[in-house]
C-alpha positions in Angstrom: 7.3 -15.1 21.2 8.7 -11.8 20.3 8.0 -8.5 22.1 7.5 -5.0 20.7 7.9 -1.8 22.8 6.2 1.3 21.4 7.5 4.5 22.9 6.0 8.0 22.7 2.5 6.8 21.8 0.1 9.7 21.8 -2.5 9.8 24.6 -5.4 9.8 22.1 -4.0 6.8 20.4 -3.8 4.9 23.6 -7.3 5.9 24.6 -8.6 4.8 21.2 -6.9 1.4 21.7 -8.5 1.1 25.1 -11.9 1.9 23.7 -11.5 -0.7 20.9 -10.3 -3.3 23.3 -13.3 -2.7 25.6 -15.7 -3.0 22.6 -14.2 -6.3 21.6 -14.0 -7.6 25.1 -10.3 -8.1 25.3 -7.2 -6.4 26.9 -5.5 -3.5 25.2 -2.5 -5.8 24.6 -4.6 -8.4 22.9 -6.3 -5.7 20.8 -2.9 -4.4 19.6 -1.9 -8.0 18.7 -5.1 -8.4 16.7 -4.5 -5.1 14.9 -0.9 -6.1 14.0 -2.1 -9.6 12.8 -4.6 -7.9 10.5 -2.0 -5.5 9.2 0.4 -8.2 8.1 -2.1 -10.8 7.0 -1.3 -12.2 3.6 -3.7 -10.9 1.1 -3.6 -11.7 -2.6 -2.2 -8.7 -4.4 -3.5 -7.9 -7.9 -0.6 -7.5 -10.2 -0.8 -4.4 -12.3 1.4 -3.8 -15.4 3.6 -0.8 -15.9 1.4 0.6 -18.7 -1.7 0.5 -16.5 0.2 2.2 -13.7 1.6 4.8 -16.0 -1.8 5.5 -17.6 -3.3 6.0 -14.1 -0.5 8.3 -13.1 -1.0 10.6 -16.1 -4.8 10.2 -16.4 -5.5 13.8 -15.4 -3.1 15.3 -17.9 -5.7 15.5 -20.7 -4.5 12.7 -22.9 -7.6 11.5 -24.6 -6.3 9.2 -27.3 -5.1 5.7 -26.5 -1.4 4.9 -26.6 -0.7 2.0 -29.0 1.0 -1.0 -27.5 4.3 -2.2 -28.9 4.1 -5.9 -28.3 6.4 -7.8 -30.6 8.2 -4.7 -31.9 12.0 -4.2 -31.5 12.7 -0.8 -30.0 16.0 0.7 -31.2 17.9 3.0 -28.8 18.2 6.6 -30.0 21.5 7.7 -31.4 22.9 11.1 -30.5 25.5 13.1 -32.5 28.6 14.1 -30.7 
């Protein structure tokens, strides 16, 4: 098994880990292992499209009308004069 050494851990964090371990009836080391296991547990991620993410990003900008989708349309690059 691998080992991890954590340096410069704040006193209040260590105390919190000790409290959690006592509540769960295990050693602080086992408590930390459980926290780390939970942190990396595989959870199904909901895939969100770019349009949904962009709309959420600009939701508070005051855009009230829907943005039409361009499925099936060829988008031509803009040409600039030199």
